[in-house]
Backbone as CSV, one residue per row, in Angstrom:
resi,resn,N_x,N_y,N_z,CA_x,CA_y,CA_z,C_x,C_y,C_z
1,MET,87.914,123.606,81.853,87.048,122.672,82.566,87.886,121.750,83.447
2,HIS,87.565,121.689,84.733,88.287,120.831,85.673,87.604,119.467,85.758
3,ARG,88.391,118.414,85.601,87.863,117.055,85.623,87.903,116.484,87.048
4,ILE,86.786,115.879,87.452,86.651,115.321,88.804,86.315,113.838,88.703
5,ILE,86.987,113.018,89.520,86.643,111.593,89.644,86.009,111.371,91.014
6,LEU,84.976,110.548,91.038,84.284,110.214,92.283,84.593,108.765,92.645
7,ALA,85.088,108.530,93.860,85.385,107.167,94.308,84.689,106.917,95.632
8,ASP,83.577,106.192,95.571,82.789,105.857,96.768,81.926,104.661,96.420
9,ASP,81.782,103.722,97.355,80.986,102.533,97.057,79.489,102.775,97.162
10,ASN,79.084,103.975,97.554,77.669,104.314,97.681,77.217,105.033,96.409
11,ALA,76.425,104.344,95.573,75.981,104.915,94.301,75.109,106.147,94.502
12,THR,74.293,106.139,95.556,73.433,107.296,95.825,74.266,108.524,96.154
13,LEU,75.305,108.331,96.943,76.177,109.450,97.274,76.869,109.994,96.028
14,ARG,77.322,109.101,95.163,77.969,109.557,93.932,76.992,110.363,93.074
15,GLN,75.744,109.928,93.022,74.741,110.664,92.266,74.516,112.046,92.870
16,ASN,74.476,112.112,94.203,74.300,113.411,94.869,75.480,114.341,94.564
17,LEU,76.674,113.778,94.545,77.849,114.580,94.204,77.744,115.112,92.777
18,ARG,77.300,114.256,91.868,77.132,114.690,90.480,76.163,115.871,90.395
19,LEU,75.066,115.777,91.124,74.060,116.841,91.094,74.633,118.145,91.654
20,MET,75.427,118.041,92.704,76.023,119.237,93.293,77.027,119.891,92.338
21,LEU,77.784,119.067,91.627,78.792,119.593,90.720,78.191,120.116,89.418
22,ALA,76.985,119.643,89.094,76.348,120.045,87.838,76.048,121.536,87.779
23,GLY,75.968,122.180,88.936,75.677,123.605,88.970,76.865,124.485,88.632
24,ARG,78.022,123.874,88.437,79.235,124.641,88.129,79.693,124.343,86.702
25,ASP,79.783,125.364,85.875,80.184,125.179,84.487,81.648,124.787,84.343
26,ASP,82.457,125.058,85.375,83.888,124.782,85.283,84.283,123.429,85.865
27,LEU,83.301,122.638,86.323,83.574,121.331,86.919,82.799,120.253,86.167
28,ALA,83.455,119.126,85.917,82.786,118.027,85.226,83.258,116.699,85.793
29,VAL,82.317,115.796,86.059,82.669,114.454,86.523,83.143,113.647,85.324
30,SER,84.390,113.182,85.374,84.951,112.458,84.235,85.026,110.956,84.462
31,GLY,84.689,110.499,85.683,84.723,109.079,85.950,84.256,108.761,87.359
32,GLU,83.839,107.500,87.565,83.386,107.046,88.876,84.007,105.694,89.184
33,ALA,84.274,105.459,90.469,84.817,104.185,90.921,84.086,103.754,92.183
34,GLU,83.873,102.444,92.310,83.177,101.903,93.479,84.146,101.452,94.566
35,ASN,85.421,101.379,94.253,86.410,100.953,95.238,87.782,101.493,94.852
36,GLY,88.750,101.298,95.741,90.064,101.849,95.511,90.781,101.262,94.309
37,LEU,90.616,99.956,94.070,91.270,99.339,92.911,90.718,99.902,91.613
38,GLU,89.421,100.086,91.578,88.806,100.648,90.375,89.292,102.080,90.151
39,LEU,89.484,102.811,91.235,90.009,104.164,91.117,91.405,104.146,90.494
40,LEU,92.276,103.260,90.965,93.630,103.171,90.416,93.605,102.814,88.936
41,HIS,92.713,101.896,88.555,92.606,101.512,87.149,92.111,102.684,86.306
42,LEU,91.150,103.429,86.827,90.647,104.594,86.107,91.766,105.584,85.804
43,LEU,92.613,105.801,86.789,93.674,106.795,86.644,94.716,106.388,85.605
44,THR,94.795,105.103,85.307,95.746,104.656,84.282,95.121,104.623,82.891
45,ARG,93.779,104.687,82.814,93.098,104.526,81.531,92.581,105.825,80.934
46,MET,92.572,106.888,81.699,91.933,108.119,81.229,92.858,109.307,81.453
47,PRO,92.569,110.441,80.802,93.357,111.651,81.067,93.326,111.975,82.556
48,MET,94.452,112.440,83.083,94.561,112.695,84.508,93.532,113.734,84.953
49,PRO,92.709,113.400,85.952,91.744,114.372,86.457,92.451,115.431,87.300
50,ASP,91.756,116.499,87.572,92.308,117.547,88.435,92.129,117.188,89.909
51,VAL,90.987,116.566,90.230,90.694,116.191,91.617,90.016,114.828,91.641
52,ALA,90.388,114.011,92.618,89.655,112.774,92.908,89.046,112.914,94.303
53,ILE,87.752,112.688,94.392,87.055,112.701,95.680,86.989,111.254,96.155
54,VAL,87.597,110.965,97.307,87.846,109.579,97.721,87.265,109.295,99.102
55,ASP,86.440,108.263,99.180,85.929,107.801,100.474,87.033,107.026,101.187
56,LEU,87.041,107.083,102.520,88.041,106.325,103.274,87.735,104.841,103.308
57,ARG,86.467,104.508,103.472,86.072,103.113,103.642,85.455,102.589,102.352
58,MET,86.214,101.822,101.583,85.715,101.211,100.353,86.161,99.757,100.306
59,PRO,85.404,98.897,99.619,85.797,97.489,99.504,87.023,97.330,98.601
60,ARG,87.678,96.188,98.738,88.824,95.770,97.931,90.081,96.573,98.234
61,LEU,90.002,97.890,98.175,91.142,98.730,98.539,90.588,100.020,99.121
62,GLY,90.931,100.296,100.373,90.394,101.474,101.052,91.007,102.763,100.549
63,GLY,90.425,103.876,100.967,90.853,105.168,100.499,92.288,105.510,100.856
64,ILE,92.707,105.207,102.090,94.075,105.529,102.510,95.093,104.790,101.656
65,ASP,94.874,103.499,101.451,95.813,102.717,100.639,95.800,103.191,99.189
66,ALA,94.623,103.552,98.680,94.541,104.061,97.313,95.321,105.366,97.173
67,ILE,95.191,106.237,98.169,95.912,107.510,98.145,97.417,107.268,98.145
68,ARG,97.879,106.327,98.967,99.312,106.020,99.003,99.800,105.549,97.629
69,GLU,99.018,104.673,96.990,99.419,104.155,95.685,99.439,105.265,94.642
70,ILE,98.481,106.159,94.706,98.437,107.279,93.760,99.668,108.154,93.933
71,ARG,100.041,108.429,95.176,101.217,109.267,95.419,102.518,108.553,95.024
72,LYS,102.559,107.240,95.186,103.754,106.500,94.751,103.979,106.656,93.256
73,ALA,102.887,106.791,92.520,102.969,106.949,91.067,103.277,108.391,90.666
74,ASN,103.528,109.236,91.690,103.857,110.642,91.445,102.754,111.381,90.706
75,SER,101.541,110.977,90.952,100.410,111.631,90.299,100.216,113.042,90.845
76,ASP,99.880,113.962,89.965,99.630,115.344,90.363,98.171,115.592,90.730
77,VAL,97.342,114.564,90.635,95.926,114.751,90.949,95.766,115.201,92.402
78,ARG,94.877,116.146,92.633,94.574,116.590,93.990,93.560,115.613,94.585
79,LEU,93.737,115.281,95.858,92.946,114.223,96.491,92.149,114.778,97.665
80,LEU,90.825,114.713,97.536,89.922,115.176,98.588,89.255,113.975,99.240
81,VAL,89.557,113.737,100.504,88.893,112.666,101.256,87.505,113.136,101.649
82,LEU,86.509,112.299,101.390,85.130,112.570,101.795,84.708,111.423,102.706
83,THR,84.440,111.726,103.972,84.270,110.658,104.961,83.319,111.059,106.077
84,MET,82.831,110.060,106.794,82.024,110.310,107.989,82.887,110.339,109.248
85,HIS,84.158,109.984,109.133,85.025,109.819,110.298,85.564,111.158,110.791
86,ARG,85.201,111.508,112.010,85.602,112.776,112.602,86.817,112.617,113.519
87,GLU,87.366,111.428,113.611,88.484,111.184,114.518,89.775,111.801,113.970
88,GLU,90.558,112.382,114.865,91.804,113.025,114.464,92.784,112.035,113.847
89,GLY,92.739,110.773,114.308,93.655,109.776,113.768,93.464,109.564,112.276
90,PHE,92.211,109.579,111.813,91.947,109.418,110.383,92.452,110.625,109.602
91,LEU,92.272,111.818,110.178,92.774,113.031,109.542,94.290,112.949,109.356
92,CYS,94.991,112.555,110.412,96.456,112.437,110.344,96.868,111.429,109.286
93,GLU,96.239,110.261,109.322,96.623,109.202,108.394,96.372,109.619,106.950
94,ALA,95.237,110.293,106.713,94.897,110.699,105.348,95.912,111.700,104.802
95,PHE,96.254,112.708,105.597,97.181,113.729,105.107,98.588,113.188,104.961
96,MET,99.019,112.338,105.873,100.357,111.785,105.756,100.446,110.802,104.587
97,ALA,99.323,110.207,104.199,99.315,109.326,103.023,99.412,110.134,101.734
98,GLY,98.976,111.404,101.792,99.070,112.239,100.596,97.802,112.968,100.215
99,ALA,96.779,112.926,101.063,95.545,113.657,100.762,95.801,115.158,100.829
100,ASP,95.001,115.901,100.087,95.097,117.362,100.075,93.929,118.015,100.798
101,GLY,92.885,117.246,101.065,91.728,117.788,101.749,90.997,116.709,102.513
102,TYR,90.249,117.123,103.525,89.517,116.191,104.386,88.150,116.810,104.665
103,LEU,87.119,116.290,104.017,85.772,116.850,104.118,84.832,115.827,104.739
104,LEU,84.164,116.221,105.811,83.180,115.343,106.446,81.907,115.317,105.603
105,LYS,81.301,114.132,105.511,80.087,114.009,104.706,78.963,114.880,105.249
106,GLU,78.955,115.106,106.553,77.917,115.958,107.127,78.061,117.412,106.677
107,ASP,79.250,117.793,106.203,79.500,119.157,105.737,79.470,119.275,104.220
108,MET,79.192,118.183,103.541,79.306,118.132,102.091,78.436,119.183,101.389
109,ALA,77.212,119.347,101.835,76.280,120.239,101.138,76.787,121.683,101.091
110,ARG,77.398,122.144,102.183,77.827,123.543,102.218,79.304,123.755,101.947
111,GLU,80.100,122.675,102.005,81.539,122.884,101.887,82.207,122.173,100.714
112,LEU,81.478,121.376,99.958,82.114,120.647,98.851,82.743,121.603,97.841
113,LEU,81.987,122.580,97.385,82.513,123.490,96.366,83.667,124.348,96.893
114,PRO,83.573,124.913,98.117,84.739,125.622,98.657,85.966,124.725,98.791
115,ALA,85.747,123.460,99.161,86.877,122.533,99.284,87.536,122.295,97.932
116,LEU,86.734,122.084,96.906,87.279,121.871,95.567,88.011,123.113,95.066
117,ASP,87.438,124.279,95.324,88.096,125.523,94.908,89.459,125.671,95.582
118,ALA,89.524,125.302,96.867,90.788,125.386,97.597,91.827,124.451,96.984
119,LEU,91.446,123.211,96.721,92.389,122.249,96.160,92.840,122.662,94.764
120,LEU,91.917,123.154,93.952,92.264,123.577,92.598,93.189,124.793,92.600
121,ALA,93.129,125.560,93.678,94.009,126.725,93.814,95.349,126.356,94.458
122,GLY,95.552,125.061,94.736,96.816,124.618,95.301,96.873,124.625,96.812
123,ARG,95.723,124.786,97.463,95.692,124.813,98.922,95.144,123.488,99.461
124,CYS,95.338,123.282,100.751,94.725,122.158,101.453,93.402,122.615,102.064
125,TYR,92.592,121.639,102.493,91.289,121.981,103.070,90.901,120.941,104.111
126,VAL,90.320,121.433,105.202,89.721,120.561,106.217,88.358,121.134,106.559
127,SER,87.357,120.261,106.737,86.029,120.719,107.144,86.154,121.769,108.236
128,GLN,85.460,122.892,108.072,85.690,124.037,108.939,85.461,123.729,110.415
129,GLY,84.371,123.045,110.721,84.093,122.725,112.121,85.136,121.804,112.712
130,PHE,85.562,120.824,111.941,86.576,119.872,112.398,87.905,120.582,112.599
131,ALA,88.250,121.483,111.674,89.502,122.225,111.803,89.513,123.085,113.067
132,ARG,88.343,123.638,113.422,88.268,124.448,114.646,88.379,123.581,115.895
133,GLU,87.864,122.343,115.813,87.926,121.437,116.959,89.353,120.955,117.216
134,ALA,90.126,120.786,116.161,91.465,120.203,116.298,92.498,121.035,115.541
135,PRO,92.622,122.322,115.868,93.543,123.169,115.097,94.997,122.733,115.201
136,ASP,95.430,122.293,116.389,96.817,121.868,116.545,97.116,120.616,115.735
137,THR,96.175,119.664,115.760,96.373,118.429,114.997,96.493,118.731,113.517
138,TRP,95.609,119.550,113.011,95.596,119.909,111.586,96.890,120.608,111.208
139,LEU,97.306,121.563,112.020,98.541,122.292,111.724,99.758,121.379,111.834
140,ASN,99.801,120.539,112.872,100.938,119.641,113.057,101.109,118.693,111.868
141,VAL,100.004,118.122,111.410,100.080,117.182,110.292,100.496,117.913,109.017
142,PHE,99.985,119.119,108.840,100.364,119.910,107.675,101.874,120.178,107.680
143,ILE,102.406,120.562,108.838,103.848,120.811,108.953,104.632,119.530,108.656
144,ALA,104.172,118.404,109.223,104.871,117.134,109.030,104.907,116.742,107.561
145,ARG,103.808,116.954,106.877,103.771,116.605,105.458,104.739,117.468,104.650
146,LYS,104.761,118.754,104.943,105.694,119.637,104.248,107.143,119.243,104.559
147,ALA,107.387,118.843,105.808,108.739,118.455,106.205,109.187,117.203,105.460
148,CYS,108.287,116.240,105.309,108.631,115.005,104.612,108.937,115.267,103.139
149,ALA,108.353,116.328,102.605,108.614,116.684,101.203,109.919,117.450,101.048
150,SER,110.437,118.020,102.149,111.682,118.805,102.096,112.592,118.443,103.266
151,PRO,112.936,117.162,103.428,113.730,116.748,104.594,115.119,117.376,104.624
152,GLN,115.633,117.775,103.464,116.968,118.359,103.419,117.046,119.681,104.167
153,SER,115.883,120.288,104.438,115.863,121.580,105.133,115.985,121.437,106.645
154,LEU,115.876,120.203,107.132,115.752,119.998,108.575,116.862,119.112,109.125
155,SER,117.122,119.291,110.427,118.118,118.477,111.116,117.510,117.149,111.553
156,ALA,118.346,116.258,112.063,117.856,114.964,112.568,116.907,115.178,113.744
157,ASP,117.216,116.128,114.623,116.323,116.433,115.743,114.984,116.957,115.246
158,ASP,115.040,117.788,114.205,113.800,118.307,113.629,112.939,117.164,113.097
159,MET,113.556,116.225,112.406,112.793,115.132,111.797,112.220,114.204,112.860
160,GLU,112.923,114.033,113.974,112.358,113.254,115.081,111.107,113.953,115.607
161,PHE,111.192,115.263,115.735,110.063,116.063,116.188,108.904,115.956,115.191
162,VAL,109.235,116.018,113.916,108.227,115.939,112.855,107.484,114.610,112.902
163,GLU,108.196,113.548,113.251,107.560,112.234,113.329,106.416,112.243,114.336
164,PHE,106.613,112.909,115.467,105.544,113.026,116.459,104.400,113.884,115.921
165,LEU,104.737,114.952,115.215,103.696,115.814,114.644,102.815,115.017,113.681
166,GLY,103.454,114.213,112.858,102.723,113.453,111.855,101.794,112.415,112.433
167,ARG,102.048,111.996,113.663,101.151,111.041,114.326,100.005,111.742,115.024
168,GLY,99.984,113.082,114.955,98.893,113.836,115.560,98.988,113.938,117.066
169,GLU,100.183,113.769,117.614,100.330,113.839,119.066,100.218,115.281,119.544
170,SER,99.684,115.450,120.730,99.500,116.784,121.293,100.837,117.356,121.745
171,SER,100.850,118.677,121.980,102.078,119.327,122.454,102.530,118.742,123.780
172,SER,101.575,118.427,124.655,101.941,117.858,125.957,102.535,116.462,125.801
173,ASP,102.000,115.668,124.877,102.549,114.334,124.638,103.963,114.417,124.072
174,ILE,104.155,115.327,123.119,105.477,115.492,122.520,106.473,115.968,123.574
175,ALA,106.029,116.900,124.413,106.897,117.403,125.483,107.350,116.272,126.388
176,CYS,106.421,115.390,126.727,106.747,114.264,127.602,107.728,113.304,126.919
177,ARG,107.480,112.989,125.672,108.306,112.024,124.954,109.723,112.554,124.716
178,MET,109.841,113.863,124.496,111.138,114.441,124.178,111.785,115.148,125.374
179,SER,111.164,115.014,126.548,111.676,115.637,127.777,111.860,117.146,127.605
180,LEU,110.813,117.775,127.078,110.817,119.212,126.857,109.628,119.838,127.572
181,SER,109.654,121.141,127.719,108.475,121.854,128.203,107.541,122.088,127.018
182,GLU,106.262,122.343,127.304,105.332,122.626,126.220,105.725,123.903,125.483
183,ARG,106.303,124.850,126.207,106.755,126.078,125.543,107.878,125.760,124.553
184,ALA,108.762,124.846,124.943,109.852,124.455,124.048,109.316,123.758,122.800
185,VAL,108.259,122.961,122.985,107.632,122.286,121.843,107.063,123.316,120.872
186,THR,106.377,124.307,121.411,105.806,125.363,120.570,106.900,126.113,119.817
187,SER,108.002,126.396,120.507,109.118,127.103,119.879,109.768,126.262,118.786
188,HIS,109.917,124.956,119.048,110.528,124.071,118.064,109.653,123.996,116.820
189,ARG,108.354,123.904,117.028,107.439,123.870,115.891,107.555,125.154,115.066
190,ALA,107.657,126.285,115.746,107.785,127.569,115.049,109.081,127.624,114.239
191,ARG,110.171,127.084,114.804,111.448,127.086,114.082,111.367,126.219,112.821
192,ILE,110.689,125.072,112.945,110.530,124.197,111.780,109.696,124.887,110.709
193,MET,108.623,125.553,111.128,107.801,126.290,110.166,108.633,127.346,109.453
194,ASN,109.517,128.002,110.180,110.363,129.027,109.582,111.344,128.411,108.579
195,LYS,111.921,127.255,108.941,112.847,126.577,108.030,112.147,126.132,106.748
196,LEU,110.870,125.765,106.891,110.098,125.303,105.723,109.430,126.466,104.995
197,ASP,109.648,127.689,105.501,109.083,128.886,104.900,107.556,128.838,104.879
198,LEU,106.974,128.325,105.967,105.511,128.238,106.051,104.919,129.540,106.574
199,LYS,105.546,130.114,107.559,105.111,131.411,108.085,103.637,131.444,108.448
200,GLY,103.164,130.328,109.040,101.777,130.274,109.489,100.800,129.913,108.401
201,SER,101.277,129.712,107.166,100.372,129.401,106.068,99.919,127.965,106.132
202,ARG,98.724,127.698,105.577,98.268,126.334,105.470,98.156,125.918,104.003
203,ARG,98.852,126.619,103.178,98.874,126.242,101.777,99.822,125.066,101.586
204,SER,99.538,124.273,100.566,100.414,123.133,100.297,101.498,123.542,99.333
């Protein structure tokens, strides 16, 4: 049985999530939090859950800051952001803070269970429509996160490049900042992926 924590200040939304998860015998809600501080306290008082579903906008402590604190504690819990924000900047910030998935609330009904299955299998997840709209941003942030976890594999030039990727900058922006052609940017990204042994994968 996989344990799930729900962190959202909207009680109705949490109830809807419970109802959606109730149809799966292998998933169980083990706790709820109305804000980021309550989520952190829950994680210290109970057996570690497998996944925490976290809203970005919560009172007292927001989702991004809560995710950072959870990762500082070296927690193995998988973190799925559930949000209404479709902006690429939020996606970048969430993944660089340590999130494993980014699900839009508008996609919750059809994608919540696939997202949870992906995270439980050790993969990352982004709402399908959003991922199609911003494939480069999603891939760039994924590469940057992997690079930050294995900096010893990369050169100083690589890490400078990774910093731009992690901010969600486009290939043309990176080319301008680093005085490179867009083709050179694409090639550099491919070399970094090869050094990190990603080979086009989006697994974490």
